[in-house]
N, C-alpha and C positions, 0 to 999 in steps of 0.2 A: 627399556620399559617406560621410562620417564618421558622420552623423546616422542613416544606414542601418545601419551597423555596431553603433552604440550601441543602436538599437531592436532589432536581433536579439539582441545579447548580453542585454538586459534581457527580452526576451520568452522567451530560453532559461532565463535564472533564474527567471522566474514559472512556467515549464512544470516545473520540478522541485518546486514546492511538494507537489504530490500523494506524492512520495517520502517526506517527512516525514509526511504524514498517514497514509500506509499503514503506517510503522513504527510510529505511535502505535497502529493499529487492531491491528496484530499483538502489540504488547505487552499491550495490553488482552485479546485473544483468549487467548493463553497464561496471563495472570494469572488470567482467570476459569477456565481449565481446571484450574490448580493448586488454586484455592479450591474448586472442584467436587469434585475428586479427594480433597482433604482431608475434606470432608463425606461423601463416599460412596466408599471405595475400591474397592467390588465393581463399579463401573460404569465403571471406568477404561478399558477397551477400547473400549466404545462411544462414550463421550465423546471419546476420543483421536481416533478416526475422524471424528467430527463436527467437532473441532477442525481437523484437517487438511483437511476439505472447506472450512471457513472460511478457513483460510490460502491454500489455492489460489484460492478466489475473490477474496480481497483482493490477491494478487499479480497475477492476470490482469487485475483492474480497473486496477492500478498500469500495467500494461504498455500497455493500450489507452489509458489517459487520458494517460499520459506521451507514448507515441509519437503520438498524433493531435494532441496541443497542439504538440509540437516540429515536427511536419511541418507543420501549419498556419501557426505563426507565423513558421517560418524560410523559407517558400517563397512 
């Protein structure tokens, strides 16, 4: 019984790895946005729209992967 609890805790810890990877992706995304705005300030509105679209896709990916992994591994 203890082995099952240890396996579930380990699998839950492994399922949170995508959270860190998504945090890295969001940092890279907004860092690239700031760099692009510094090169061309006229295009800020258009680039911000695409940056927010990328942010939404990264966050959606995170929710799908973490939710699926935690559901599969813990049941």
